PyMOL Python script that loads the backbone (N, CA, C, O; Angstrom):
from pymol import cmd

cmd.read_pdbstr("""\
ATOM      1  N   MET A   1      -5.582  11.389   3.654  1.00  0.00           N
ATOM      2  CA  MET A   1      -4.399  10.661   4.073  1.00  0.00           C
ATOM      3  C   MET A   1      -4.444  10.477   5.589  1.00  0.00           C
ATOM      4  O   MET A   1      -4.738  11.407   6.339  1.00  0.00           O
ATOM      5  N   LEU A   2      -4.150   9.272   6.009  1.00  0.00           N
ATOM      6  CA  LEU A   2      -4.208   8.928   7.421  1.00  0.00           C
ATOM      7  C   LEU A   2      -2.886   8.299   7.837  1.00  0.00           C
ATOM      8  O   LEU A   2      -2.413   7.356   7.204  1.00  0.00           O
ATOM      9  N   VAL A   3      -2.292   8.827   8.909  1.00  0.00           N
ATOM     10  CA  VAL A   3      -1.051   8.275   9.449  1.00  0.00           C
ATOM     11  C   VAL A   3      -1.373   7.582  10.765  1.00  0.00           C
ATOM     12  O   VAL A   3      -1.964   8.179  11.665  1.00  0.00           O
ATOM     13  N   GLU A   4      -0.977   6.312  10.867  1.00  0.00           N
ATOM     14  CA  GLU A   4      -1.207   5.525  12.077  1.00  0.00           C
ATOM     15  C   GLU A   4       0.058   4.763  12.432  1.00  0.00           C
ATOM     16  O   GLU A   4       0.816   4.345  11.557  1.00  0.00           O
ATOM     17  N   GLU A   5       0.275   4.589  13.735  1.00  0.00           N
ATOM     18  CA  GLU A   5       1.399   3.771  14.169  1.00  0.00           C
ATOM     19  C   GLU A   5       1.000   2.301  14.107  1.00  0.00           C
ATOM     20  O   GLU A   5      -0.112   1.932  14.481  1.00  0.00           O
ATOM     21  N   ASN A   6       1.911   1.480  13.635  1.00  0.00           N
ATOM     22  CA  ASN A   6       1.746   0.035  13.622  1.00  0.00           C
ATOM     23  C   ASN A   6       2.868  -0.543  14.492  1.00  0.00           C
ATOM     24  O   ASN A   6       3.919  -0.918  13.974  1.00  0.00           O
ATOM     25  N   PRO A   7       2.649  -0.618  15.818  1.00  0.00           N
ATOM     26  CA  PRO A   7       3.723  -1.051  16.724  1.00  0.00           C
ATOM     27  C   PRO A   7       4.240  -2.462  16.424  1.00  0.00           C
ATOM     28  O   PRO A   7       5.419  -2.745  16.641  1.00  0.00           O
ATOM     29  N   ALA A   8       3.382  -3.337  15.934  1.00  0.00           N
ATOM     30  CA  ALA A   8       3.801  -4.708  15.632  1.00  0.00           C
ATOM     31  C   ALA A   8       4.876  -4.730  14.548  1.00  0.00           C
ATOM     32  O   ALA A   8       5.746  -5.601  14.547  1.00  0.00           O
ATOM     33  N   ARG A   9       4.813  -3.776  13.632  1.00  0.00           N
ATOM     34  CA  ARG A   9       5.802  -3.702  12.549  1.00  0.00           C
ATOM     35  C   ARG A   9       6.838  -2.612  12.803  1.00  0.00           C
ATOM     36  O   ARG A   9       7.725  -2.383  11.981  1.00  0.00           O
ATOM     37  N   ARG A  10       6.720  -1.942  13.947  1.00  0.00           N
ATOM     38  CA  ARG A  10       7.616  -0.846  14.328  1.00  0.00           C
ATOM     39  C   ARG A  10       7.728   0.210  13.228  1.00  0.00           C
ATOM     40  O   ARG A  10       8.803   0.508  12.709  1.00  0.00           O
ATOM     41  N   ARG A  11       6.567   0.751  12.908  1.00  0.00           N
ATOM     42  CA  ARG A  11       6.562   1.815  11.899  1.00  0.00           C
ATOM     43  C   ARG A  11       5.272   2.616  11.972  1.00  0.00           C
ATOM     44  O   ARG A  11       4.264   2.166  12.516  1.00  0.00           O
ATOM     45  N   PHE A  12       5.336   3.816  11.406  1.00  0.00           N
ATOM     46  CA  PHE A  12       4.164   4.650  11.185  1.00  0.00           C
ATOM     47  C   PHE A  12       3.816   4.484   9.711  1.00  0.00           C
ATOM     48  O   PHE A  12       4.690   4.542   8.847  1.00  0.00           O
ATOM     49  N   GLU A  13       2.547   4.280   9.436  1.00  0.00           N
ATOM     50  CA  GLU A  13       2.117   4.032   8.060  1.00  0.00           C
ATOM     51  C   GLU A  13       1.162   5.124   7.612  1.00  0.00           C
ATOM     52  O   GLU A  13       0.394   5.659   8.412  1.00  0.00           O
ATOM     53  N   ILE A  14       1.217   5.452   6.320  1.00  0.00           N
ATOM     54  CA  ILE A  14       0.273   6.407   5.756  1.00  0.00           C
ATOM     55  C   ILE A  14      -0.602   5.669   4.753  1.00  0.00           C
ATOM     56  O   ILE A  14      -0.121   4.943   3.883  1.00  0.00           O
ATOM     57  N   LEU A  15      -1.898   5.880   4.905  1.00  0.00           N
ATOM     58  CA  LEU A  15      -2.871   5.264   4.013  1.00  0.00           C
ATOM     59  C   LEU A  15      -3.498   6.344   3.148  1.00  0.00           C
ATOM     60  O   LEU A  15      -3.877   7.409   3.637  1.00  0.00           O
ATOM     61  N   VAL A  16      -3.601   6.058   1.868  1.00  0.00           N
ATOM     62  CA  VAL A  16      -4.269   6.944   0.923  1.00  0.00           C
ATOM     63  C   VAL A  16      -5.360   6.109   0.269  1.00  0.00           C
ATOM     64  O   VAL A  16      -5.071   5.128  -0.416  1.00  0.00           O
ATOM     65  N   ASP A  17      -6.601   6.495   0.478  1.00  0.00           N
ATOM     66  CA  ASP A  17      -7.741   5.719  -0.036  1.00  0.00           C
ATOM     67  C   ASP A  17      -7.623   4.246   0.358  1.00  0.00           C
ATOM     68  O   ASP A  17      -7.812   3.354  -0.469  1.00  0.00           O
ATOM     69  N   ASP A  18      -7.308   4.007   1.625  1.00  0.00           N
ATOM     70  CA  ASP A  18      -7.177   2.664   2.205  1.00  0.00           C
ATOM     71  C   ASP A  18      -6.005   1.846   1.651  1.00  0.00           C
ATOM     72  O   ASP A  18      -5.895   0.657   1.952  1.00  0.00           O
ATOM     73  N   ALA A  19      -5.144   2.450   0.861  1.00  0.00           N
ATOM     74  CA  ALA A  19      -3.956   1.756   0.348  1.00  0.00           C
ATOM     75  C   ALA A  19      -2.733   2.236   1.121  1.00  0.00           C
ATOM     76  O   ALA A  19      -2.593   3.428   1.395  1.00  0.00           O
ATOM     77  N   LEU A  20      -1.848   1.303   1.472  1.00  0.00           N
ATOM     78  CA  LEU A  20      -0.597   1.667   2.142  1.00  0.00           C
ATOM     79  C   LEU A  20       0.274   2.413   1.137  1.00  0.00           C
ATOM     80  O   LEU A  20       0.698   1.852   0.127  1.00  0.00           O
ATOM     81  N   ALA A  21       0.532   3.688   1.429  1.00  0.00           N
ATOM     82  CA  ALA A  21       1.288   4.530   0.499  1.00  0.00           C
ATOM     83  C   ALA A  21       2.729   4.733   0.933  1.00  0.00           C
ATOM     84  O   ALA A  21       3.570   5.127   0.126  1.00  0.00           O
ATOM     85  N   GLY A  22       3.022   4.464   2.206  1.00  0.00           N
ATOM     86  CA  GLY A  22       4.385   4.639   2.687  1.00  0.00           C
ATOM     87  C   GLY A  22       4.464   4.401   4.178  1.00  0.00           C
ATOM     88  O   GLY A  22       3.459   4.166   4.848  1.00  0.00           O
ATOM     89  N   PHE A  23       5.698   4.469   4.684  1.00  0.00           N
ATOM     90  CA  PHE A  23       5.899   4.248   6.114  1.00  0.00           C
ATOM     91  C   PHE A  23       7.199   4.878   6.587  1.00  0.00           C
ATOM     92  O   PHE A  23       8.111   5.136   5.802  1.00  0.00           O
ATOM     93  N   VAL A  24       7.257   5.119   7.893  1.00  0.00           N
ATOM     94  CA  VAL A  24       8.474   5.516   8.598  1.00  0.00           C
ATOM     95  C   VAL A  24       8.786   4.373   9.559  1.00  0.00           C
ATOM     96  O   VAL A  24       8.020   4.101  10.483  1.00  0.00           O
ATOM     97  N   ALA A  25       9.908   3.711   9.335  1.00  0.00           N
ATOM     98  CA  ALA A  25      10.321   2.602  10.196  1.00  0.00           C
ATOM     99  C   ALA A  25      11.137   3.130  11.367  1.00  0.00           C
ATOM    100  O   ALA A  25      11.883   4.100  11.236  1.00  0.00           O
ATOM    101  N   TYR A  26      10.981   2.470  12.522  1.00  0.00           N
ATOM    102  CA  TYR A  26      11.769   2.860  13.686  1.00  0.00           C
ATOM    103  C   TYR A  26      12.304   1.637  14.403  1.00  0.00           C
ATOM    104  O   TYR A  26      11.803   0.523  14.248  1.00  0.00           O
ATOM    105  N   GLN A  27      13.335   1.880  15.189  1.00  0.00           N
ATOM    106  CA  GLN A  27      13.911   0.881  16.083  1.00  0.00           C
ATOM    107  C   GLN A  27      13.823   1.456  17.484  1.00  0.00           C
ATOM    108  O   GLN A  27      13.717   2.670  17.662  1.00  0.00           O
ATOM    109  N   ILE A  28      13.866   0.586  18.470  1.00  0.00           N
ATOM    110  CA  ILE A  28      13.893   1.033  19.854  1.00  0.00           C
ATOM    111  C   ILE A  28      15.316   0.808  20.369  1.00  0.00           C
ATOM    112  O   ILE A  28      15.820  -0.315  20.355  1.00  0.00           O
ATOM    113  N   GLN A  29      15.953   1.881  20.820  1.00  0.00           N
ATOM    114  CA  GLN A  29      17.301   1.787  21.377  1.00  0.00           C
ATOM    115  C   GLN A  29      17.303   2.514  22.714  1.00  0.00           C
ATOM    116  O   GLN A  29      17.019   3.709  22.786  1.00  0.00           O
ATOM    117  N   SER A  30      17.623   1.782  23.764  1.00  0.00           N
ATOM    118  CA  SER A  30      17.648   2.338  25.125  1.00  0.00           C
ATOM    119  C   SER A  30      16.328   3.031  25.468  1.00  0.00           C
ATOM    120  O   SER A  30      16.318   4.079  26.114  1.00  0.00           O
ATOM    121  N   GLY A  31      15.215   2.435  25.027  1.00  0.00           N
ATOM    122  CA  GLY A  31      13.900   2.980  25.338  1.00  0.00           C
ATOM    123  C   GLY A  31      13.464   4.145  24.473  1.00  0.00           C
ATOM    124  O   GLY A  31      12.388   4.702  24.693  1.00  0.00           O
ATOM    125  N   THR A  32      14.270   4.527  23.496  1.00  0.00           N
ATOM    126  CA  THR A  32      13.954   5.659  22.616  1.00  0.00           C
ATOM    127  C   THR A  32      13.676   5.152  21.212  1.00  0.00           C
ATOM    128  O   THR A  32      14.395   4.293  20.702  1.00  0.00           O
ATOM    129  N   LYS A  33      12.632   5.685  20.586  1.00  0.00           N
ATOM    130  CA  LYS A  33      12.380   5.362  19.181  1.00  0.00           C
ATOM    131  C   LYS A  33      13.417   6.086  18.337  1.00  0.00           C
ATOM    132  O   LYS A  33      13.685   7.271  18.531  1.00  0.00           O
ATOM    133  N   VAL A  34      13.991   5.354  17.403  1.00  0.00           N
ATOM    134  CA  VAL A  34      14.939   5.926  16.446  1.00  0.00           C
ATOM    135  C   VAL A  34      14.303   5.777  15.064  1.00  0.00           C
ATOM    136  O   VAL A  34      14.121   4.660  14.579  1.00  0.00           O
ATOM    137  N   LEU A  35      13.970   6.891  14.439  1.00  0.00           N
ATOM    138  CA  LEU A  35      13.359   6.872  13.112  1.00  0.00           C
ATOM    139  C   LEU A  35      14.469   6.651  12.092  1.00  0.00           C
ATOM    140  O   LEU A  35      15.316   7.519  11.879  1.00  0.00           O
ATOM    141  N   VAL A  36      14.451   5.471  11.464  1.00  0.00           N
ATOM    142  CA  VAL A  36      15.597   5.054  10.658  1.00  0.00           C
ATOM    143  C   VAL A  36      15.375   5.081   9.146  1.00  0.00           C
ATOM    144  O   VAL A  36      16.337   5.154   8.382  1.00  0.00           O
ATOM    145  N   HIS A  37      14.109   5.021   8.707  1.00  0.00           N
ATOM    146  CA  HIS A  37      13.894   4.900   7.264  1.00  0.00           C
ATOM    147  C   HIS A  37      12.492   5.371   6.900  1.00  0.00           C
ATOM    148  O   HIS A  37      11.521   5.053   7.586  1.00  0.00           O
ATOM    149  N   THR A  38      12.398   6.128   5.821  1.00  0.00           N
ATOM    150  CA  THR A  38      11.109   6.545   5.276  1.00  0.00           C
ATOM    151  C   THR A  38      11.013   6.017   3.860  1.00  0.00           C
ATOM    152  O   THR A  38      11.956   6.120   3.076  1.00  0.00           O
ATOM    153  N   GLU A  39       9.861   5.452   3.543  1.00  0.00           N
ATOM    154  CA  GLU A  39       9.661   4.908   2.205  1.00  0.00           C
ATOM    155  C   GLU A  39       8.262   5.271   1.721  1.00  0.00           C
ATOM    156  O   GLU A  39       7.283   5.118   2.452  1.00  0.00           O
ATOM    157  N   VAL A  40       8.178   5.753   0.486  1.00  0.00           N
ATOM    158  CA  VAL A  40       6.896   6.062  -0.143  1.00  0.00           C
ATOM    159  C   VAL A  40       6.793   5.226  -1.408  1.00  0.00           C
ATOM    160  O   VAL A  40       7.719   5.201  -2.220  1.00  0.00           O
ATOM    161  N   ASP A  41       5.675   4.546  -1.574  1.00  0.00           N
ATOM    162  CA  ASP A  41       5.444   3.736  -2.774  1.00  0.00           C
ATOM    163  C   ASP A  41       5.563   4.635  -4.006  1.00  0.00           C
ATOM    164  O   ASP A  41       5.053   5.756  -4.018  1.00  0.00           O
ATOM    165  N   GLU A  42       6.230   4.140  -5.026  1.00  0.00           N
ATOM    166  CA  GLU A  42       6.480   4.979  -6.210  1.00  0.00           C
ATOM    167  C   GLU A  42       5.191   5.483  -6.857  1.00  0.00           C
ATOM    168  O   GLU A  42       5.215   6.521  -7.518  1.00  0.00           O
ATOM    169  N   ALA A  43       4.091   4.798  -6.694  1.00  0.00           N
ATOM    170  CA  ALA A  43       2.815   5.253  -7.254  1.00  0.00           C
ATOM    171  C   ALA A  43       2.334   6.551  -6.588  1.00  0.00           C
ATOM    172  O   ALA A  43       1.496   7.264  -7.140  1.00  0.00           O
ATOM    173  N   PHE A  44       2.875   6.852  -5.390  1.00  0.00           N
ATOM    174  CA  PHE A  44       2.446   8.031  -4.643  1.00  0.00           C
ATOM    175  C   PHE A  44       3.521   9.113  -4.570  1.00  0.00           C
ATOM    176  O   PHE A  44       3.315  10.140  -3.923  1.00  0.00           O
ATOM    177  N   GLU A  45       4.653   8.900  -5.218  1.00  0.00           N
ATOM    178  CA  GLU A  45       5.735   9.884  -5.177  1.00  0.00           C
ATOM    179  C   GLU A  45       5.315  11.167  -5.888  1.00  0.00           C
ATOM    180  O   GLU A  45       4.569  11.140  -6.867  1.00  0.00           O
ATOM    181  N   GLY A  46       5.811  12.287  -5.372  1.00  0.00           N
ATOM    182  CA  GLY A  46       5.531  13.580  -5.984  1.00  0.00           C
ATOM    183  C   GLY A  46       4.146  14.123  -5.692  1.00  0.00           C
ATOM    184  O   GLY A  46       3.710  15.086  -6.323  1.00  0.00           O
ATOM    185  N   LYS A  47       3.444  13.512  -4.734  1.00  0.00           N
ATOM    186  CA  LYS A  47       2.080  13.933  -4.419  1.00  0.00           C
ATOM    187  C   LYS A  47       1.953  14.443  -2.988  1.00  0.00           C
ATOM    188  O   LYS A  47       0.843  14.589  -2.475  1.00  0.00           O
ATOM    189  N   GLY A  48       3.098  14.719  -2.335  1.00  0.00           N
ATOM    190  CA  GLY A  48       3.070  15.245  -0.984  1.00  0.00           C
ATOM    191  C   GLY A  48       2.887  14.192   0.096  1.00  0.00           C
ATOM    192  O   GLY A  48       2.715  14.528   1.268  1.00  0.00           O
ATOM    193  N   VAL A  49       2.924  12.924  -0.285  1.00  0.00           N
ATOM    194  CA  VAL A  49       2.709  11.843   0.674  1.00  0.00           C
ATOM    195  C   VAL A  49       3.851  11.773   1.690  1.00  0.00           C
ATOM    196  O   VAL A  49       3.611  11.571   2.880  1.00  0.00           O
ATOM    197  N   GLY A  50       5.082  11.937   1.226  1.00  0.00           N
ATOM    198  CA  GLY A  50       6.227  11.889   2.138  1.00  0.00           C
ATOM    199  C   GLY A  50       6.160  12.979   3.198  1.00  0.00           C
ATOM    200  O   GLY A  50       6.413  12.723   4.375  1.00  0.00           O
ATOM    201  N   SER A  51       5.823  14.182   2.783  1.00  0.00           N
ATOM    202  CA  SER A  51       5.704  15.286   3.741  1.00  0.00           C
ATOM    203  C   SER A  51       4.543  15.056   4.704  1.00  0.00           C
ATOM    204  O   SER A  51       4.666  15.324   5.899  1.00  0.00           O
ATOM    205  N   ALA A  52       3.419  14.561   4.192  1.00  0.00           N
ATOM    206  CA  ALA A  52       2.264  14.275   5.059  1.00  0.00           C
ATOM    207  C   ALA A  52       2.609  13.175   6.053  1.00  0.00           C
ATOM    208  O   ALA A  52       2.190  13.223   7.210  1.00  0.00           O
ATOM    209  N   LEU A  53       3.367  12.190   5.605  1.00  0.00           N
ATOM    210  CA  LEU A  53       3.802  11.104   6.483  1.00  0.00           C
ATOM    211  C   LEU A  53       4.734  11.627   7.565  1.00  0.00           C
ATOM    212  O   LEU A  53       4.574  11.286   8.737  1.00  0.00           O
ATOM    213  N   ALA A  54       5.695  12.442   7.190  1.00  0.00           N
ATOM    214  CA  ALA A  54       6.625  13.021   8.161  1.00  0.00           C
ATOM    215  C   ALA A  54       5.869  13.872   9.172  1.00  0.00           C
ATOM    216  O   ALA A  54       6.079  13.744  10.378  1.00  0.00           O
ATOM    217  N   ARG A  55       4.995  14.734   8.686  1.00  0.00           N
ATOM    218  CA  ARG A  55       4.218  15.615   9.554  1.00  0.00           C
ATOM    219  C   ARG A  55       3.335  14.798  10.501  1.00  0.00           C
ATOM    220  O   ARG A  55       3.304  15.066  11.702  1.00  0.00           O
ATOM    221  N   GLY A  56       2.625  13.814   9.974  1.00  0.00           N
ATOM    222  CA  GLY A  56       1.732  12.993  10.787  1.00  0.00           C
ATOM    223  C   GLY A  56       2.479  12.211  11.855  1.00  0.00           C
ATOM    224  O   GLY A  56       2.019  12.103  12.992  1.00  0.00           O
ATOM    225  N   THR A  57       3.632  11.667  11.488  1.00  0.00           N
ATOM    226  CA  THR A  57       4.453  10.914  12.441  1.00  0.00           C
ATOM    227  C   THR A  57       4.948  11.825  13.555  1.00  0.00           C
ATOM    228  O   THR A  57       4.784  11.520  14.736  1.00  0.00           O
ATOM    229  N   LEU A  58       5.550  12.936  13.177  1.00  0.00           N
ATOM    230  CA  LEU A  58       6.132  13.848  14.165  1.00  0.00           C
ATOM    231  C   LEU A  58       5.050  14.514  15.023  1.00  0.00           C
ATOM    232  O   LEU A  58       5.270  14.753  16.211  1.00  0.00           O
ATOM    233  N   ASP A  59       3.892  14.814  14.439  1.00  0.00           N
ATOM    234  CA  ASP A  59       2.794  15.390  15.219  1.00  0.00           C
ATOM    235  C   ASP A  59       2.328  14.412  16.295  1.00  0.00           C
ATOM    236  O   ASP A  59       2.109  14.808  17.440  1.00  0.00           O
ATOM    237  N   GLN A  60       2.176  13.144  15.937  1.00  0.00           N
ATOM    238  CA  GLN A  60       1.739  12.146  16.914  1.00  0.00           C
ATOM    239  C   GLN A  60       2.751  12.001  18.040  1.00  0.00           C
ATOM    240  O   GLN A  60       2.379  11.939  19.212  1.00  0.00           O
ATOM    241  N   LEU A  61       4.011  11.947  17.691  1.00  0.00           N
ATOM    242  CA  LEU A  61       5.054  11.805  18.707  1.00  0.00           C
ATOM    243  C   LEU A  61       5.076  13.025  19.625  1.00  0.00           C
ATOM    244  O   LEU A  61       5.179  12.886  20.844  1.00  0.00           O
ATOM    245  N   ARG A  62       4.980  14.201  19.048  1.00  0.00           N
ATOM    246  CA  ARG A  62       4.978  15.439  19.842  1.00  0.00           C
ATOM    247  C   ARG A  62       3.752  15.489  20.748  1.00  0.00           C
ATOM    248  O   ARG A  62       3.860  15.860  21.917  1.00  0.00           O
ATOM    249  N   ASP A  63       2.589  15.119  20.217  1.00  0.00           N
ATOM    250  CA  ASP A  63       1.357  15.143  21.014  1.00  0.00           C
ATOM    251  C   ASP A  63       1.430  14.196  22.209  1.00  0.00           C
ATOM    252  O   ASP A  63       0.829  14.456  23.251  1.00  0.00           O
ATOM    253  N   ARG A  64       2.164  13.104  22.055  1.00  0.00           N
ATOM    254  CA  ARG A  64       2.328  12.131  23.145  1.00  0.00           C
ATOM    255  C   ARG A  64       3.441  12.526  24.113  1.00  0.00           C
ATOM    256  O   ARG A  64       3.604  11.913  25.168  1.00  0.00           O
ATOM    257  N   GLY A  65       4.203  13.551  23.744  1.00  0.00           N
ATOM    258  CA  GLY A  65       5.323  13.963  24.581  1.00  0.00           C
ATOM    259  C   GLY A  65       6.538  13.073  24.439  1.00  0.00           C
ATOM    260  O   GLY A  65       7.412  13.069  25.307  1.00  0.00           O
ATOM    261  N   GLU A  66       6.604  12.310  23.345  1.00  0.00           N
ATOM    262  CA  GLU A  66       7.743  11.418  23.111  1.00  0.00           C
ATOM    263  C   GLU A  66       8.871  12.176  22.416  1.00  0.00           C
ATOM    264  O   GLU A  66       8.636  13.006  21.538  1.00  0.00           O
ATOM    265  N   LEU A  67      10.085  11.875  22.824  1.00  0.00           N
ATOM    266  CA  LEU A  67      11.268  12.380  22.134  1.00  0.00           C
ATOM    267  C   LEU A  67      11.850  11.231  21.336  1.00  0.00           C
ATOM    268  O   LEU A  67      11.853  10.090  21.797  1.00  0.00           O
ATOM    269  N   VAL A  68      12.338  11.523  20.149  1.00  0.00           N
ATOM    270  CA  VAL A  68      12.879  10.487  19.267  1.00  0.00           C
ATOM    271  C   VAL A  68      14.242  10.903  18.733  1.00  0.00           C
ATOM    272  O   VAL A  68      14.588  12.084  18.702  1.00  0.00           O
ATOM    273  N   ALA A  69      14.994   9.909  18.320  1.00  0.00           N
ATOM    274  CA  ALA A  69      16.232  10.153  17.582  1.00  0.00           C
ATOM    275  C   ALA A  69      15.909   9.922  16.102  1.00  0.00           C
ATOM    276  O   ALA A  69      15.023   9.133  15.774  1.00  0.00           O
ATOM    277  N   VAL A  70      16.614  10.598  15.230  1.00  0.00           N
ATOM    278  CA  VAL A  70      16.355  10.481  13.792  1.00  0.00           C
ATOM    279  C   VAL A  70      17.666  10.230  13.068  1.00  0.00           C
ATOM    280  O   VAL A  70      18.619  10.998  13.198  1.00  0.00           O
ATOM    281  N   THR A  71      17.704   9.136  12.296  1.00  0.00           N
ATOM    282  CA  THR A  71      18.860   8.870  11.435  1.00  0.00           C
ATOM    283  C   THR A  71      18.466   8.846   9.959  1.00  0.00           C
ATOM    284  O   THR A  71      19.333   8.811   9.085  1.00  0.00           O
ATOM    285  N   CYS A  72      17.173   8.865   9.683  1.00  0.00           N
ATOM    286  CA  CYS A  72      16.667   8.845   8.314  1.00  0.00           C
ATOM    287  C   CYS A  72      16.984  10.175   7.626  1.00  0.00           C
ATOM    288  O   CYS A  72      16.582  11.230   8.119  1.00  0.00           O
ATOM    289  N   PRO A  73      17.698  10.144   6.496  1.00  0.00           N
ATOM    290  CA  PRO A  73      18.056  11.385   5.794  1.00  0.00           C
ATOM    291  C   PRO A  73      16.843  12.225   5.376  1.00  0.00           C
ATOM    292  O   PRO A  73      16.878  13.452   5.474  1.00  0.00           O
ATOM    293  N   PHE A  74      15.786  11.580   4.919  1.00  0.00           N
ATOM    294  CA  PHE A  74      14.583  12.325   4.509  1.00  0.00           C
ATOM    295  C   PHE A  74      14.011  13.099   5.687  1.00  0.00           C
ATOM    296  O   PHE A  74      13.692  14.281   5.559  1.00  0.00           O
ATOM    297  N   LEU A  75      13.880  12.438   6.835  1.00  0.00           N
ATOM    298  CA  LEU A  75      13.318  13.112   8.012  1.00  0.00           C
ATOM    299  C   LEU A  75      14.245  14.182   8.555  1.00  0.00           C
ATOM    300  O   LEU A  75      13.780  15.221   9.025  1.00  0.00           O
ATOM    301  N   LEU A  76      15.544  13.948   8.500  1.00  0.00           N
ATOM    302  CA  LEU A  76      16.491  14.974   8.951  1.00  0.00           C
ATOM    303  C   LEU A  76      16.328  16.245   8.124  1.00  0.00           C
ATOM    304  O   LEU A  76      16.322  17.349   8.667  1.00  0.00           O
ATOM    305  N   THR A  77      16.197  16.085   6.813  1.00  0.00           N
ATOM    306  CA  THR A  77      15.996  17.234   5.926  1.00  0.00           C
ATOM    307  C   THR A  77      14.649  17.894   6.192  1.00  0.00           C
ATOM    308  O   THR A  77      14.548  19.121   6.213  1.00  0.00           O
ATOM    309  N   PHE A  78      13.612  17.080   6.395  1.00  0.00           N
ATOM    310  CA  PHE A  78      12.281  17.615   6.684  1.00  0.00           C
ATOM    311  C   PHE A  78      12.312  18.465   7.948  1.00  0.00           C
ATOM    312  O   PHE A  78      11.770  19.570   7.970  1.00  0.00           O
ATOM    313  N   ILE A  79      12.943  17.952   9.000  1.00  0.00           N
ATOM    314  CA  ILE A  79      13.005  18.679  10.274  1.00  0.00           C
ATOM    315  C   ILE A  79      13.834  19.962  10.129  1.00  0.00           C
ATOM    316  O   ILE A  79      13.515  20.986  10.735  1.00  0.00           O
ATOM    317  N   GLU A  80      14.876  19.897   9.338  1.00  0.00           N
ATOM    318  CA  GLU A  80      15.685  21.099   9.088  1.00  0.00           C
ATOM    319  C   GLU A  80      14.834  22.182   8.424  1.00  0.00           C
ATOM    320  O   GLU A  80      14.983  23.366   8.726  1.00  0.00           O
ATOM    321  N   ARG A  81      13.945  21.773   7.522  1.00  0.00           N
ATOM    322  CA  ARG A  81      13.078  22.724   6.813  1.00  0.00           C
ATOM    323  C   ARG A  81      11.865  23.139   7.638  1.00  0.00           C
ATOM    324  O   ARG A  81      11.222  24.146   7.344  1.00  0.00           O
ATOM    325  N   HIS A  82      11.555  22.356   8.674  1.00  0.00           N
ATOM    326  CA  HIS A  82      10.400  22.632   9.531  1.00  0.00           C
ATOM    327  C   HIS A  82      10.869  22.615  10.986  1.00  0.00           C
ATOM    328  O   HIS A  82      10.617  21.649  11.706  1.00  0.00           O
ATOM    329  N   PRO A  83      11.547  23.674  11.421  1.00  0.00           N
ATOM    330  CA  PRO A  83      12.167  23.693  12.744  1.00  0.00           C
ATOM    331  C   PRO A  83      11.185  23.560  13.910  1.00  0.00           C
ATOM    332  O   PRO A  83      11.607  23.340  15.046  1.00  0.00           O
ATOM    333  N   GLU A  84       9.895  23.690  13.647  1.00  0.00           N
ATOM    334  CA  GLU A  84       8.908  23.509  14.709  1.00  0.00           C
ATOM    335  C   GLU A  84       8.923  22.078  15.265  1.00  0.00           C
ATOM    336  O   GLU A  84       8.386  21.821  16.343  1.00  0.00           O
ATOM    337  N   TYR A  85       9.539  21.154  14.524  1.00  0.00           N
ATOM    338  CA  TYR A  85       9.636  19.767  14.987  1.00  0.00           C
ATOM    339  C   TYR A  85      10.944  19.468  15.707  1.00  0.00           C
ATOM    340  O   TYR A  85      11.109  18.365  16.228  1.00  0.00           O
ATOM    341  N   ALA A  86      11.863  20.396  15.752  1.00  0.00           N
ATOM    342  CA  ALA A  86      13.175  20.153  16.364  1.00  0.00           C
ATOM    343  C   ALA A  86      13.068  19.750  17.841  1.00  0.00           C
ATOM    344  O   ALA A  86      13.902  18.992  18.336  1.00  0.00           O
ATOM    345  N   ALA A  87      12.059  20.245  18.536  1.00  0.00           N
ATOM    346  CA  ALA A  87      11.919  19.945  19.966  1.00  0.00           C
ATOM    347  C   ALA A  87      11.561  18.489  20.225  1.00  0.00           C
ATOM    348  O   ALA A  87      11.667  18.024  21.360  1.00  0.00           O
ATOM    349  N   VAL A  88      11.137  17.757  19.194  1.00  0.00           N
ATOM    350  CA  VAL A  88      10.769  16.342  19.330  1.00  0.00           C
ATOM    351  C   VAL A  88      12.017  15.456  19.273  1.00  0.00           C
ATOM    352  O   VAL A  88      11.983  14.298  19.689  1.00  0.00           O
ATOM    353  N   VAL A  89      13.123  16.012  18.754  1.00  0.00           N
ATOM    354  CA  VAL A  89      14.301  15.205  18.424  1.00  0.00           C
ATOM    355  C   VAL A  89      15.395  15.320  19.485  1.00  0.00           C
ATOM    356  O   VAL A  89      15.713  16.411  19.957  1.00  0.00           O
ATOM    357  N   VAL A  90      15.958  14.173  19.844  1.00  0.00           N
ATOM    358  CA  VAL A  90      17.150  14.113  20.681  1.00  0.00           C
ATOM    359  C   VAL A  90      18.285  13.569  19.815  1.00  0.00           C
ATOM    360  O   VAL A  90      18.031  13.010  18.748  1.00  0.00           O
ATOM    361  N   ASP A  91      19.512  13.723  20.251  1.00  0.00           N
ATOM    362  CA  ASP A  91      20.632  13.215  19.468  1.00  0.00           C
ATOM    363  C   ASP A  91      20.593  11.704  19.374  1.00  0.00           C
ATOM    364  O   ASP A  91      20.262  11.018  20.341  1.00  0.00           O
ATOM    365  N   ALA A  92      20.935  11.189  18.194  1.00  0.00           N
ATOM    366  CA  ALA A  92      20.949   9.732  17.966  1.00  0.00           C
ATOM    367  C   ALA A  92      22.131   9.095  18.674  1.00  0.00           C
ATOM    368  O   ALA A  92      22.313   7.880  18.601  1.00  0.00           O
TER     369      ALA A  92
END
""", "prot")
cmd.dss("prot")
cmd.show_as("cartoon", "prot")
cmd.util.cbc("prot")
cmd.orient("prot")
């Protein structure tokens, strides 16, 4: 599984065997990325793709030193369960 940012579409995408399996969409507000929606193709649900996508997205942002706001319910729950990512998040 590979997570890459697609700035033209304003999202992070996860590829599984070269197929788009899901994405995290973001908006830019006052210069800050706001993670607004996570979607996993139903063919990949229940296979850990959502968690891998969340982890890959947040790892890339943290590695770049970027802080983000999160309004996506899936990501909010993920971060609550994985507090090591809390330092990446600022209030929306």
